[in-house]
C-alpha positions as CSV (number, residue, x, y, z in Angstrom):
1,M,34.5,2.0,-5.1
2,E,37.7,0.9,-6.6
3,P,38.0,1.6,-10.3
4,D,38.5,-2.1,-11.1
5,E,35.5,-3.3,-9.1
6,P,32.7,-4.7,-11.4
7,T,29.4,-3.0,-11.1
8,T,25.9,-4.5,-11.4
9,E,25.8,-3.0,-14.9
10,D,29.0,-4.8,-15.7
11,A,27.5,-8.1,-14.6
12,R,24.5,-7.6,-16.8
13,T,26.5,-6.7,-19.9
14,T,29.4,-9.0,-19.5
15,G,27.8,-12.1,-18.0
16,P,27.2,-15.5,-19.7
17,T,24.1,-14.2,-21.4
18,A,25.8,-11.2,-23.0
19,A,28.8,-13.4,-23.9
20,A,26.5,-15.8,-25.7
21,G,25.4,-12.9,-27.9
22,R,21.9,-12.8,-26.5
23,E,20.1,-9.9,-24.8
24,P,20.5,-10.0,-21.1
25,E,17.2,-11.1,-19.4
26,P,15.3,-8.4,-17.6
27,P,16.1,-8.4,-13.9
28,S,12.5,-7.8,-12.8
29,L,8.9,-8.9,-13.5
30,R,8.0,-5.3,-14.4
31,E,10.9,-5.1,-16.8
32,A,9.7,-8.3,-18.5
33,W,6.3,-6.7,-18.9
34,E,7.8,-3.5,-20.3
35,S,9.8,-5.6,-22.8
36,M,6.6,-7.2,-24.1
37,V,4.8,-3.8,-24.1
38,D,7.6,-2.4,-26.3
39,L,6.7,-4.9,-28.9
40,V,3.0,-3.8,-29.1
41,P,2.1,-0.7,-31.0
42,V,-0.8,1.3,-29.3
43,R,-2.1,4.8,-29.9
44,N,-2.0,5.9,-26.2
45,P,0.4,3.8,-24.1
46,A,-0.4,5.7,-20.9
47,A,-4.1,4.9,-21.2
48,T,-3.8,1.3,-22.4
49,T,-4.7,-1.3,-19.8
50,P,-2.8,-4.6,-19.4
51,G,-5.8,-6.5,-20.9
52,E,-5.8,-4.2,-23.9
53,Y,-2.0,-4.7,-24.4
54,A,-2.5,-8.5,-24.2
55,R,-5.4,-8.5,-26.7
56,K,-3.4,-6.3,-29.1
57,A,-0.2,-8.4,-28.6
58,I,-2.2,-11.5,-29.6
59,D,-3.9,-9.7,-32.5
60,I,-0.5,-8.8,-34.0
61,G,0.6,-12.4,-33.8
62,L,2.5,-12.8,-30.5
63,P,1.9,-16.2,-28.9
64,A,-1.3,-16.2,-26.8
65,A,-0.3,-18.5,-23.9
66,P,2.9,-16.6,-22.8
67,V,1.2,-13.2,-23.4
68,R,-1.6,-14.2,-21.1
69,R,0.8,-15.6,-18.5
70,L,2.9,-12.5,-18.4
71,T,-0.2,-10.3,-18.2
72,E,-1.6,-12.4,-15.4
73,L,1.7,-12.1,-13.5
74,F,2.0,-8.4,-14.0
75,R,-1.6,-7.8,-12.9
76,A,-1.0,-9.9,-9.7
77,I,1.9,-7.8,-8.6
78,E,0.7,-4.4,-9.8
79,Y,-3.0,-4.6,-8.9
80,G,-3.4,-7.7,-6.7
81,G,-0.8,-7.0,-4.1
82,A,1.2,-10.1,-4.8
83,D,4.9,-10.1,-4.2
84,A,7.3,-10.2,-7.1
85,T,8.8,-13.5,-5.8
86,S,11.7,-15.2,-7.6
87,S,9.3,-17.8,-8.9
88,R,7.0,-15.2,-10.4
89,T,9.9,-13.3,-11.8
90,E,11.3,-16.5,-13.4
91,A,7.9,-17.3,-14.8
92,A,7.7,-13.8,-16.3
93,R,11.1,-14.2,-17.9
94,D,10.2,-17.6,-19.3
95,A,7.0,-16.1,-20.8
96,L,8.9,-13.3,-22.3
97,D,11.4,-15.7,-23.8
98,H,8.6,-17.6,-25.4
99,I,7.1,-14.4,-26.7
100,R,10.4,-13.3,-28.2
101,K,10.8,-16.7,-29.9
102,G,7.3,-16.7,-31.1
103,G,6.2,-19.9,-29.6
104,D,3.6,-20.9,-27.0
105,E,4.7,-22.1,-23.6
106,R,3.8,-25.7,-22.8
């Protein structure tokens, strides 16, 4: 690789999202899930199920509808054998955006 060639990391940190002063969106559905999980304090993260994370997230005040949507999407790909399609990934990103903003998705 040439020294001046941009890398994928460069694109994530210097693209329009970064330039607007916002956090770059997670590139995968799993990373969207992990971003939400990072907001939820639990005693034993390794033993906490997606449903337990969702209940705790709602209990601490995160918006219920997008938490449930992101949990549903995560379960579908991790346990249900569904593919992480671009539409599922986009839906996960949208749910995470609503969670971060503190509002329910409509």
